[in-house]
N, C-alpha and C positions, 0 to 999 in steps of 0.2 A: 162462379168467379169467387174465389176466397183467397185471402192473403194473411199468412202468419207474421204480423207486425212485430211480434216479440223478437224475430231475428233480424228486424231492419232498424237502421238508424232512428231514434225517436222523434217525437214532435213533428211527423209529417204526414200528410193525409194519403197514405200508401193505398187503401182500400179505393178512394176516389180516384187516384190515379190509374190503378188497375181497370177500374170500370171504363174510364176514358180510353186506354190503350186497346182494350177489348174491342170497343166500339168503332175508334176511329183508325188505329194503326195497324190492327190485324182483324178486321171485319169478319173473315171467314173462320176464326176460330170459335169454337163452341165454349172455351172457358179459358181465363189467363188468370194467373195467379204472379204477383210480385215476390220473387223468393229471395232477392239480394239487392244489395244498394251500396255504393262507396262514393264518396267525394274525393275528386283528385286533389292533392296537397299543392299548396302554394297559390299565390295571389293570382286572381282572375276577375274581370268586371263582371261578368254574368256567374251565376250559381250553375254548376254542372254535377249532375248526379249520373252515374254509370249504373244502370237498372239491369237486373237479371230477371226474366219472366220465363215461366213455363206455360205454355199454351196447347190446347187441343186441335190438332188439326188431322181430319181424316180417321179418327179414332186412335190417333197415336199423341203421345206428349212429345213436344219439342221444346227446347229451350233457344232463346234470344236474348241479345244484349242489346241495350237502347240506351242512348245518349240523351238525356234531358237537360236542356239548356233554359234555365229560368231566369227572368229579369230581376236583379236586386231591387230593393227598396229605393236606394239613392246610389249616387255615385256621379263621377265627372263625365260619364258619356251619356248620362240622361238627356231625352228620354229614352229608354230602353225599349225599341219597338221590336216585337217578335216579327211583325209583317215584314221588316227590313230583311231579317234573316230568311224567311219565307222566300221571298222575292228573288234573294241572291241564290239559294240553293235550287230553287225550281228553274231559274233561267239558265244557270252555270251547268247544271247536271248534263245537259245536251250540248256542251259547247266545248268538250275536251278539258276544261278545267276541273282537277280533281276535288270534289267536295262531298261530305256525307249524304246519304240519301235522306231527303225529308219523308218522315213518316206520317207525321200528324202535328197539329198545333192548335193552340188556343189563346185568346185574349181573356177568357173567362177565369178570374182569380178564384172563384170556387173550386176550381179542380184541383189546383195543387199550389195554393197560396198566392202566386201571381203568373201573369201569362208566361207561357213557354212554348218551346218547340221540341219535338221529339224526332230524332234522326237515328240511322243504323248505326251500329257501333264498327269503326274501322280499325282493324289491327294495324299496329305500326309503334315505332319509337318515336318519341319527342324530347328534345333535349334544348334546355334554354339557352340563350344565347351567352350567359354567363359561365356556363358549365359544359359547352359542347366541345371543349377542348378534351375532356375526359373520355370522350366516345370513341372508341376503335376505329369506326368507320370513318369519323372526321379525321382522324390521326393518320389513316392509311390512304383515304380516298378523298381528300377534301375537294379537289378540284372537280371531281364526278358530281358532288353534292351541289357546288356552287353552279355549274353547267345546268344542272337539273332545275334549281331555284330560277335561272334565266330562261329555261324553255317555257316552265310552267307560267312565269310572268309575261313571256310573249304570247301565249295562248290566251290568258287573261285580257291582255290588249287588243285581240282579235274580236273579243264578243262584241256583236252587234246589240247595243243597249236600246237604240232607239225603237220605239214602239212597243217595249216590253215593260213588264212590271217595274224593271230596274229604273226606268226613266223617272216614275214617281218615288220610289223607295231611295234614291240617291241623291234628292233634290236638297233644298229648294233649287229651283232652276237658275241658271246663270253661267255667266263665261269663266274663265279660269281666275280672272282676278276678282270677280266677285264670291267665287267660291273660296278663294284664298283669304279674303278679308272676312267672311264668315267664319272660317277656322280661326284667326286670330281673334276674333270678338268671343267666341265659343270658350276658348281657355283662359284667355286674358281677363275676361270681366270676373270670374269667380276670385283670381288674384287680386285684383283690384278692389274688389268688395272686402277681402279679408284684410288687406293693407290698411283699408279706411277705417274698418273697425279697431285695429289696433294703433291707428295713429303712426304708421311708418309709411315711408315712401318706396317705390319700386321702380324708379325713372329707367333703369336698364331694360327692363322687360317693356314698358311703355314706349319707348323710343325704338327698340328692336320690331315690337309690333307695328309700329307707325313706317318703318323702312320696309317690312314685306308688304305692307299695303301699297306703297309707293312703286314698289319694283317688281309687282306681279306681272307674270307674262300675259300678253293680251289674247291668247286662244280663244275663240268661239266657241261655245257650247257644243256646236254639232262635231268638233274637231276633238272632243275629250273622249277618253278611254276609262273604263272601269279601274278604280285605284282601290287597293286592299287597304292602304293606310298603316299597316303594321306589318309588313312582310319582311318576316325574319325568324330564325330559328327559335323555336318554343311556339311557333305558330304552324308549325308543319309535322304531320304524320308520315314517317320515312318506314318504307319497306326497303333495306337495303339502301341504295342510293337512289331510289324512285320515291316521289312524293305521292303517296296514296291519298292524302287529303289537306287542304288548306283550311285552317280553321279561324276563329275569332275575326268576324267580318265586322266588328262594331264601328270602326273608323272607315269603314268603305264609303266611297264618293264617286264623282265624276271629276277627272283631272287630265292635266296634260300627260303623255307617256313618260315624261322625264321624273315624274311626281315620285312613284315608287323607286325609281331608280336614285332619287335622291335620299330615299329612307335608307336605301341600302349602302350608301355612302357617306352619312352623316356620322361624326364622332363616336356616338353611343353605339352604332353598329359595327365599329371596328376595334374599340376597347384598346387593348394593351399592343394591338398589332395595326397601327395607323394605315400600313401600306396594302392591306387586305380588305377589301370591301366586304362587308356582311359577314365578316370572319371566314370567308370562302374563297374570293378571289382577287388577285391584284386588278386595277382598274383598267389597264389596257386589255386584259383576258376577258373580264366582264364587258366592256363595250364592245370587242370585236365579236364576241358570241352572241350579244343582245342584237346587233345589227344583223348578223347572220339569221339568228331566230326569228326576228321580229320584222326584217324588211325595211326597219327605220334607221336613221341616223342618231347618234347619240350628241344631243346638244349639252356640251360641257358647262355653259353657262346656266343653262336650264337645270342641270343636275346640282349644281352648286346652290342655286336659289332654293331648291326644295330641300336640299341638306340643312340649310339655314332654317326654313320653315319647321321641318321636323325637329330640329334640336330645339329651337324656340319653345314647341310645344312640350317637350320632355322637360325643358328648364322651368318653363312656367308652373308645371305641376310639382316639379322637386322644391320650386320657392314657396307655392302654396303649402306645401307639406311641413315647410320649415316654419311656417306662421301657425298652421293649425295642426300639425302632426300629418303622417302619411295620409294621402287621400284614400278615403275607405273604397275598397273595391277596386283599386286601379293598380294593374300589374306594371308599373314603371320599372323599367331597368335598375333606376337610382335607388328605389325602394325594397325592390324584390330581388332577392338572389337565389332563389330556389323554386322553380316550377316544373311540373311535369302535366302536360295535358294529355288526354285519351279520347 
């Protein structure tokens, strides 16, 4: 094993990463070299490296591309648990939900500065929600893209998480109301702390958080489904109109089926076209196809409630950014207007 670090981005332990990948991700290889690496541009909560390796298998050299997803030092979604991604990728891989193939992972910071996971590289296009209108496929086949988003969401909601690693990874335990309250506290408390430090009030967000807690749906934990939590253009890799992989599961949790639908319908997911949910489908088309694909009825009140919850989270992060500067490492649509994921 050897690596020419002169051809790689500086200040990263490429030799250590190469040894780890040779041992854990490609144990059948006789030698592995890291020959290239790049960072996708744009904001992202985790640090992503697209790494090219050359390995020796059966006496011949073969190249592979690997996606390294490393926990950042700080950020609004902390703690950044690599084990959560591991549970998600491992469980969903056999469920029909398109996710990258998990190759290896470690919590040992001595390998590559901080904990990280390594997954197979997935070919595809990704277009941020703020720029997707420029994509020719969106311009010509927007409805097909939207229907695919709904089909994959329905597949995600069919995943039986009970008794799997997801049960612990998507905790803490609790009903829909308890989980909604935890989300409110998770995002509101840093804003309240920043406001106290600066001697200003944020009554709108405090009152809105209290309203969300009072009006949470009563669903019991056993009735909840896997929720992605950031289900939008920018977090999908597309091959034509097919989603090849769903990315960025930092916000994943358990919640009612309407929770991700609410994300698709909140104002920030619609932008300049309020009649088009998630910049893809009118609500009636989305609702009809969701009911066909999932076998569930659309609860409009539930969708509206979760649209408010997600808008609250985006707004709280924007308000915090207004007090302290854009939240480091957070890819909020309010602050980040250019992003490509790979």
